[in-house]
NULO-171901 format. One record per residue: x, y, z of N, C-alpha, C, O, CB in turn; residue in three letters. Coordinates in pm, whole numbers, padded with zeros to 5 digits, always signed. Glycine has a CB too. Example, Ala and Ser with C-alpha at 12.3 -4.5 7.8 and 13.67 -1.06 7.14 Angstrom:
// NULO-171901
+01319-00569+00780+01230-00450+00780+01320-00330+00780+01424-00332+00846+01131-00447+00905Ala +01285-00225+00708+01367-00106+00714+01290+00003+00787+01341+00114+00804+01408-00060+00572Ser 
// end
This chain:
// NULO-171901
+00085-00118+00000+00000+00000+00000+00089+00124+00000+00178+00137+00084-00097+00000+00123Unk +00065+00211-00092+00143+00335-00101+00115+00424+00019+00011+00410+00084+00111+00411-00232Unk +00203+00514+00049+00190+00602+00164+00059+00681+00162-00002+00701+00267+00307+00698+00170Unk +00016+00724+00046-00109+00798+00035-00222+00713-00024-00323+00766-00068-00089+00923-00051Unk -00204+00581-00025-00302+00490-00085-00413+00449+00010-00405+00469+00131-00233+00368-00135Unk -00517+00392-00048-00631+00340+00026-00662+00202-00029-00662+00181-00151-00755+00435+00016Unk -00690+00107+00060-00729-00027+00019-00863-00061+00081-00887-00029+00198-00621-00132+00060Unk -00951-00124+00006-01080-00171+00056-01085-00322+00034-01073-00369-00079-01201-00099-00016Unk -01102-00396+00143-01099-00542+00138-01233-00595+00186-01279-00559+00295-00983-00600+00225Unk -01297-00680+00106-01422-00744+00147-01387-00867+00230-01311-00953+00185-01511-00782+00023Unk -01442-00874+00350-01411-00980+00446-01538-01045+00499-01646-00985+00495-01327-00926+00562Unk -01523-01167+00548-01629-01229+00625-01618-01177+00767-01507-01150+00813-01621-01385+00619Unk -01729-01163+00839-01725-01102+00972-01633-01171+01073-01577-01105+01160-01862-01098+01028Unk -01616-01302+01063-01534-01374+01159-01392-01325+01167-01329-01331+01272-01533-01518+01125Unk -01340-01276+01057-01203-01225+01052-01188-01104+01144-01078-01073+01189-01164-01188+00907Unk -01297-01037+01171-01293-00914+01250-01288-00937+01401-01260-00843+01476-01411-00830+01216Unk -01316-01059+01447-01319-01080+01591-01249-01206+01641-01226-01219+01761-01459-01083+01636Unk -01215-01299+01554-01151-01423+01600-01013-01396+01657-00949-01297+01624-01141-01524+01485Unk -00968-01486+01742-00836-01474+01804-00728-01534+01715-00747-01552+01595-00834-01541+01941Unk -00615-01564+01777-00505-01628+01705-00434-01533+01611-00415-01416+01641-00555-01746+01628Unk -00395-01587+01494-00320-01509+01395-00400-01389+01345-00343-01283+01319-00282-01598+01277Unk -00534-01406+01331-00617-01295+01284-00615-01179+01382-00612-01063+01342-00762-01342+01261Unk -00616-01210+01512-00609-01105+01613-00474-01033+01608-00468-00911+01623-00632-01165+01754Unk -00367-01107+01585-00234-01045+01576-00226-00950+01456-00166-00843+01465-00125-01154+01563Unk -00287-00989+01346-00289-00903+01227-00369-00776+01256-00325-00666+01222-00349-00979+01104Unk -00488-00791+01318-00569-00674+01352-00494-00581+01447-00498-00459+01431-00703-00717+01415Unk -00424-00639+01545-00347-00560+01640-00240-00478+01567-00224-00359+01593-00281-00651+01747Unk -00169-00542+01476-00066-00472+01398-00127-00357+01319-00073-00246+01318+00005-00571+01303Unk -00240-00383+01252-00303-00281+01170-00355-00163+01253-00340-00048+01214-00418-00342+01090Unk -00415-00193+01370-00468-00087+01456-00353-00009+01520-00353+00114+01519-00560-00147+01566Unk -00255-00080+01575-00142-00013+01642-00063+00076+01548-00005+00175+01591-00050-00117+01704Unk -00060+00041+01421+00011+00123+01322-00080+00224+01252-00041+00290+01156+00076+00033+01218Unk -00204+00234+01303-00301+00333+01254-00334+00316+01106-00350+00415+01034-00247+00473+01278Unk -00344+00192+01060-00377+00164+00920-00528+00144+00898-00576+00164+00787-00302+00042+00873Unk -00601+00106+01002-00744+00078+00986-00820+00211+00987-00820+00283+01087-00797-00017+01098Unk -00884+00241+00876-00959+00366+00863-01106+00345+00895-01164+00419+00975-00944+00423+00722Unk -01167+00244+00833-01312+00224+00844-01346+00076+00831-01280+00002+00758-01387+00306+00736Unk -01450+00035+00903-01508-00099+00887-01656-00078+00859-01727-00016+00938-01484-00190+01014Unk -01703-00131+00746-01843-00116+00706-01909-00253+00705-01869-00341+00628-01856-00047+00566Unk -02008-00272+00790-02085-00398+00793-02192-00391+00686-02275-00300+00688-02148-00424+00935Unk -02192-00485+00592-02288-00487+00483-02404-00582+00514-02392-00665+00604-02220-00529+00351Unk -02515-00570+00442-02628-00660+00464-02594-00803+00422-02500-00825+00345-02752-00611+00387Unk -02668-00899+00471-02648-01037+00426-02698-01054+00282-02773-00972+00231-02719-01137+00520Unk -02655-01162+00220-02709-01206+00091-02690-01104-00022-02778-01088-00107-02856-01236+00106Unk -02577-01035-00022-02547-00939-00130-02475-01005-00247-02494-00967-00362-02462-00825-00076Unk -02392-01105-00216-02304-01163-00318-02352-01302-00358-02404-01377-00275-02161-01169-00267Unk -02334-01337-00484-02369-01470-00531-02271-01570-00474-02151-01543-00463-02369-01475-00686Unk -02321-01685-00438-02236-01790-00384-02235-01795-00231-02188-01892-00173-02096-01772-00433Unk -02286-01691-00167-02293-01691-00021-02405-01600+00026-02431-01495-00033-02157-01647+00041Unk -02472-01641+00132-02577-01559+00191-02528-01488+00316-02603-01412+00377-02698-01645+00224Unk -02403-01513+00354-02349-01458+00478-02326-01307+00466-02304-01254+00356-02218-01528+00515Unk -02332-01239+00578-02298-01097+00579-02150-01081+00549-02068-01168+00579-02333-01032+00716Unk -02117-00970+00490-01976-00938+00464-01950-00797+00516-02044-00723+00547-01941-00949+00311Unk -01825-00761+00524-01789-00626+00564-01673-00578+00479-01600-00657+00418-01754-00621+00715Unk -01657-00449+00477-01548-00388+00402-01451-00328+00504-01490-00247+00587-01600-00278+00301Unk -01326-00369+00495-01220-00315+00578-01142-00216+00493-01082-00254+00393-01126-00429+00633Unk -01144-00089+00532-01075+00015+00458-00945+00048+00531-00946+00084+00649-01165+00143+00441Unk -00834+00035+00459-00701+00063+00517-00642+00187+00451-00657+00208+00330-00606-00059+00499Unk -00574+00268+00532-00503+00386+00482-00375+00400+00562-00372+00372+00682-00591+00516+00495Unk -00269+00441+00496-00143+00464+00567-00132+00607+00620-00070+00628+00723-00026+00435+00476Unk -00190+00702+00553-00175+00841+00595-00309+00896+00643-00373+00977+00575-00120+00928+00479Unk -00350+00852+00761-00475+00899+00821-00451+01030+00895-00340+01059+00937-00535+00793+00916Unk -00559+01108+00909-00549+01237+00978-00577+01225+01128-00547+01317+01203-00646+01336+00917Unk -00634+01112+01172-00664+01093+01314-00628+00951+01356-00589+00869+01274-00813+01123+01343Unk -00642+00923+01484-00612+00791+01539-00741+00719+01577-00749+00657+01684-00518+00801+01661Unk -00840+00727+01493-00969+00665+01521-01011+00578+01403-00964+00595+01290-01077+00772+01550Unk -01101+00485+01434-01157+00396+01332-01307+00426+01323-01375+00435+01426-01131+00243+01364Unk -01357+00442+01203-01499+00464+01181-01565+00328+01159-01525+00252+01072-01524+00560+01060Unk -01668+00299+01238-01746+00177+01222-01883+00217+01168-01950+00304+01224-01759+00097+01357Unk -01925+00151+01059-02054+00181+00994-02136+00053+00989-02092-00048+00935-02033+00240+00849Unk -02256+00059+01046-02345-00057+01044-02451-00036+00936-02555+00026+00960-02412-00078+01184Unk -02424-00088+00817-02515-00073+00703-02591-00203+00676-02637-00227+00564-02437-00031+00578Unk -02605-00288+00778-02669-00418+00757-02817-00408+00726-02875-00505+00676-02649-00504+00878Unk -02881-00296+00753-03023-00278+00720-03045-00191+00596-03158-00160+00561-03097-00217+00839Unk -02939-00153+00532-02946-00063+00417-02956-00142+00287-02861-00146+00209-02823+00031+00414Unk -03069-00206+00264-03083-00285+00141-03229-00292+00098-03320-00262+00174-03028-00426+00162Unk -03247-00332-00027-03378-00369-00080-03363-00510-00136-03251-00557-00158-03428-00266-00191Unk -03473-00576-00159-03468-00713-00212-03561-00721-00333-03674-00768-00321-03509-00817-00104Unk -03515-00677-00450-03599-00680-00570-03611-00819-00633-03703-00844-00711-03545-00584-00672Unk -03520-00908-00599-03522-01042-00658-03473-01144-00558-03516-01145-00442-03437-01048-00785Unk -03382-01231-00602-03332-01337-00516-03221-01291-00422-03190-01362-00325-03282-01450-00599Unk -03161-01178-00447-03051-01126-00367-03083-00987-00315-03160-00913-00377-02920-01124-00448Unk -03023-00951-00201-03033-00815-00151-02948-00723-00237-02848-00765-00295-02990-00807-00002Unk -02988-00597-00243-02918-00497-00323-02907-00370-00239-03001-00332-00170-02992-00469-00458Unk -02792-00304-00245-02777-00173-00182-02846-00070-00272-02809-00053-00388-02626-00136-00159Unk -02944-00003-00218-03016+00099-00295-02927+00223-00312-02840+00247-00229-03150+00138-00224Unk -02947+00301-00418-02865+00420-00440-02863+00517-00321-02758+00572-00288-02914+00494-00562Unk -02979+00536-00255-02980+00627-00140-02902+00569-00023-02844+00644+00056-03125+00656-00097Unk -02900+00436-00009-02820+00371+00095-02671+00387+00067-02592+00411+00158-02856+00222+00106Unk -02634+00374-00059-02493+00393-00097-02450+00536-00066-02341+00558-00014-02472+00361-00247Unk -02537+00632-00098-02507+00773-00069-02491+00795+00082-02401+00867+00125-02617+00864-00124Unk -02578+00733+00161-02572+00747+00306-02440+00691+00361-02376+00753+00446-02691+00675+00373Unk -02401+00575+00311-02274+00513+00354-02156+00601+00313-02066+00626+00394-02260+00371+00293Unk -02155+00646+00187-02044+00730+00139-02036+00863+00213-01926+00910+00243-02059+00755-00011Unk -02151+00924+00242-02151+01052+00315-02096+01032+00456-02022+01116+00507-02295+01112+00321Unk -02133+00922+00519-02083+00891+00653-01933+00866+00648-01858+00914+00734-02157+00769+00714Unk -01889+00790+00549-01747+00760+00533-01667+00888+00508-01564+00910+00571-01726+00660+00418Unk -01714+00971+00418-01642+01094+00383-01637+01193+00499-01534+01254+00526-01708+01161+00262Unk -01751+01207+00569-01758+01302+00679-01710+01247+00812-01692+01321+00908-01898+01349+00696Unk -01687+01116+00815-01647+01047+00940-01742+01085+01053-01700+01121+01163-01500+01082+00978Unk -01871+01076+01022-01976+01115+01116-02014+01002+01210-02009+00885+01174-02099+01161+01040Unk -02051+01039+01332-02111+00946+01426-02261+00970+01423-02307+01083+01443-02052+00963+01571Unk -02338+00864+01398-02483+00871+01391-02539+00757+01475-02497+00642+01459-02536+00864+01243Unk -02633+00787+01564-02692+00683+01648-02741+00565+01564-02807+00584+01462-02808+00740+01731Unk -02707+00447+01607-02750+00321+01547-02695+00297+01407-02734+00200+01342-02898+00317+01542Unk -02605+00384+01358-02552+00366+01223-02399+00370+01217-02338+00286+01152-02609+00472+01133Unk -02339+00467+01284-02193+00479+01274-02135+00538+01402-02203+00604+01480-02154+00565+01153Unk -02004+00512+01420-01936+00563+01539-01786+00567+01516-01728+00472+01463-01970+00478+01662Unk -01722+00678+01556-01577+00689+01555-01525+00636+01688-01571+00677+01794-01532+00837+01531Unk -01428+00545+01682-01377+00480+01802-01226+00496+01808-01155+00475+01709-01416+00330+01804Unk -01177+00533+01926-01033+00547+01945-00964+00412+01959-01027+00311+01990-01006+00632+02067Unk -00834+00412+01937-00756+00289+01943-00756+00227+02082-00749+00104+02094-00613+00316+01900Unk -00764+00308+02187-00765+00255+02324-00884+00163+02347-00870+00056+02406-00767+00370+02425Unk -01000+00206+02302-01122+00124+02319-01111-00006+02239-01154-00112+02285-01248+00203+02275Unk -01055+00001+02120-01037-00120+02038-00941-00215+02107-00964-00336+02108-00984-00083+01896Unk -00834-00163+02166-00737-00247+02239-00804-00316+02358-00778-00433+02384-00617-00163+02287Unk -00888-00243+02430-00960-00301+02544-01049-00416+02499-01070-00512+02573-01044-00193+02616Unk -01102-00407+02377-01188-00512+02320-01108-00618+02245-01159-00680+02152-01292-00451+02226Unk -00984-00639+02285-00896-00741+02225-00881-00723+02074-00871-00821+01999-00951-00880+02253Unk -00880-00600+02030-00860-00564+01889-00970-00619+01798-00948-00644+01679-00725-00614+01842Unk -01087-00638+01856-01201-00678+01774-01240-00560+01685-01249-00446+01730-01322-00722+01863Unk -01263-00590+01559-01309-00488+01464-01452-00516+01418-01495-00470+01312-01215-00481+01343Unk -01524-00592+01499-01664-00623+01469-01749-00498+01489-01746-00437+01597-01715-00739+01558Unk -01823-00459+01388-01903-00337+01394-02002-00342+01510-02024-00241+01577-01979-00316+01262Unk -02060-00459+01535-02160-00472+01642-02102-00450+01781-02178-00429+01876-02224-00608+01635Unk -01970-00454+01795-01907-00426+01924-01907-00277+01955-01891-00238+02070-01765-00480+01926Unk -01923-00194+01854-01908-00050+01872-02031+00032+01834-02053+00140+01889-01793-00002+01792Unk -02111-00018+01742-02232+00053+01700-02352-00022+01754-02378-00136+01715-02240+00068+01544Unk -02424+00043+01844-02540-00020+01905-02650-00037+01801-02681+00055+01726-02591+00064+02024Unk -02709-00156+01798-02819-00182+01705-02945-00114+01757-02968-00107+01877-02843-00335+01687Unk -03025-00064+01666-03150+00001+01704-03247-00105+01756-03265-00210+01694-03212+00078+01585Unk -03308-00076+01870-03404-00167+01929-03537-00150+01856-03603-00047+01870-03420-00142+02084Unk -03575-00249+01778-03697-00240+01698-03814-00317+01761-03919-00336+01700-03672-00291+01557Unk -03792-00362+01885-03901-00433+01952-04015-00336+01985-03993-00218+02010-03850-00502+02081Unk -04136-00389+01983-04253-00309+02016-04254-00278+02165-04232-00367+02247-04383-00381+01973Unk -04279-00153+02200-04289-00114+02340-04431-00141+02385-04527-00094+02324-04250+00036+02361Unk -04444-00217+02494-04576-00255+02542-04598-00193+02680-04515-00205+02769-04590-00410+02549Unk -04713-00126+02694-04753-00070+02822-04821-00183+02901-04934-00221+02870-04849+00055+02804Unk -04752-00236+03001-04802-00353+03074-04932-00323+03148-05018-00410+03160-04696-00403+03173Unk -04947-00200+03198-05071-00164+03269-05189-00166+03172-05297-00215+03205-05059-00024+03336Unk -05167-00112+03052-05271-00111+02950-05305-00254+02905-05421-00287+02884-05227-00025+02828Unk -05203-00337+02890-05223-00477+02852-05304-00551+02958-05397-00623+02924-05087-00547+02830Unk -05271-00534+03087-05345-00598+03196-05489-00551+03200-05580-00631+03225-05277-00571+03330Unk -05512-00422+03175-05648-00368+03171-05727-00434+03058-05843-00471+03077-05645-00214+03152Unk -05665-00448+02942-05730-00511+02827-05763-00658+02856-05872-00705+02821-05640-00501+02703Unk -05671-00729+02919-05696-00870+02954-05812-00881+03051-05896-00969+03037-05569-00935+03014Unk -05817-00792+03150-05928-00793+03247-06061-00772+03178-06159-00838+03212-05907-00685+03354Unk -06066-00680+03082-06190-00654+03009-06232-00776+02926-06350-00807+02916-06173-00533+02918Unk -06135-00843+02867-06165-00964+02788-06221-01074+02878-06319-01139+02843-06039-01015+02714Unk -06159-01095+02994-06205-01198+03088-06345-01165+03139-06430-01253+03152-06107-01211+03208Unk -06370-01038+03166-06502-00993+03212-06607-01019+03105-06716-01068+03135-06499-00843+03249Unk -06576-00986+02980-06669-01006+02868-06695-01155+02845-06807-01195+02813-06614-00940+02738Unk -06592-01236+02861-06606-01381+02846-06704-01435+02950-06789-01519+02919-06468-01451+02859Unk -06692-01388+03072-06782-01433+03179-06926-01391+03148-07019-01469+03172-06738-01374+03316Unk -06947-01270+03095-07081-01225+03058-07141-01314+02950-07258-01352+02958-07077-01079+03010Unk -07063-01348+02851-07111-01432+02741-07149-01570+02795-07251-01626+02754-07003-01445+02630Unk -07069-01625+02885-07101-01757+02942-07231-01753+03022-07309-01848+03020-06986-01806+03033Unk -07254-01641+03093-07379-01630+03170-07500-01622+03077-07608-01671+03112-07375-01505+03261Unk -07484-01563+02959-07594-01548+02863-07618-01676+02782-07718-01686+02712-07566-01433+02769Unk -07528-01771+02791-07532-01889+02706-07650-01980+02740-07680-02004+02857-07402-01965+02718Unk -07715-02031+02636-07813-02138+02649-07760-02250+02561-07747-02232+02440-07961-02091+02607Unk -07729-02364+02621-07670-02475+02548-07777-02552+02472-07896-02542+02504-07595-02568+02643Unk -07736-02628+02373-07828-02707+02290-07921-02793+02375-08036-02814+02338-07749-02796+02194Unk -07872-02841+02487-07955-02930+02569-08041-02852+02670-08104-02912+02757-07867-03030+02643Unk -08043-02719+02656-08131-02638+02740-08069-02587+02868-08127-02500+02933-08249-02716+02774Unk -07953-02637+02906-07888-02587+03028-07842-02443+03008-07803-02403+02899-07769-02676+03068Unk -07848-02371+03114-07810-02231+03107-07686-02208+03192-07681-02249+03308-07926-02139+03153Unk -07585-02143+03134-07464-02095+03200-07397-02197+03293-07337-02159+03394-07497-01974+03279Unk -07407-02323+03259-07337-02424+03339-07188-02419+03305-07154-02418+03187-07396-02568+03314Unk -07100-02416+03403-06956-02410+03372-06913-02527+03286-06953-02641+03310-06874-02408+03501Unk -06833-02500+03186-06790-02600+03090-06720-02717+03157-06737-02831+03113-06699-02539+02987Unk -06644-02693+03260-06566-02802+03321-06656-02911+03380-06610-03024+03401-06475-02746+03431Unk -06786-02880+03406-06876-02981+03461-06960-03049+03354-07029-03147+03385-06966-02919+03562Unk -06956-03003+03233-07041-03057+03127-06971-03173+03058-06851-03167+03031-07078-02948+03025Unk -07046-03278+03030-06989-03391+02957-07001-03368+02807-06907-03396+02734-07059-03522+02997Unk -07114-03319+02760-07133-03284+02619-07132-03132+02610-07216-03064+02668-07267-03344+02561Unk -07034-03081+02536-07023-02937+02530-07129-02874+02442-07180-02767+02475-06887-02899+02481Unk -07163-02937+02332-07263-02882+02244-07224-02742+02195-07107-02706+02197-07397-02878+02313Unk -07322-02665+02152-07296-02528+02108-07380-02434+02190-07485-02471+02243-07326-02511+01957Unk -07332-02314+02200-07399-02212+02278-07481-02125+02185-07431-02079+02082-07296-02126+02358Unk -07606-02102+02221-07692-02008+02148-07723-01894+02243-07761-01917+02358-07823-02077+02095Unk -07708-01772+02195-07739-01658+02284-07868-01595+02244-07910-01498+02307-07628-01555+02281Unk 
// end
């Protein structure tokens, strides 16, 4: 790599966090300030594999001692059998890369000290928090709704007249359930 050169290497994610020789290589690259950016790509982009991949960007003449981590794993569309990076997603990734911006749930600039503490892991998920997309449930509202359903169920059972003429007899005591007519 030339002194003012840039290299972009497509890697499988395991290379970014495994120990052994891979960890020694990452340590060398980080300690010598060669790692510029790590971009996590969506799964199923390339033919022949459905696994997620990432791009490791190396530079010899960086202006700072930080690594930019970009989590672009949700930046895709699926028009056919494979995922595709949409043009607006590519622009978003390039703008983040060029500006070295930190954006919640998408990108983060990380100093070498923090990377060293994490055993030189370059896994994007170690540094960029994933957005929590779980539904927020109000437990008090849910309990109120369940109580109303149970109350309504009891009312319906009281109104029930079974095929055999019995009225509102609890189901657990009935041998023939039949159907309820209201």
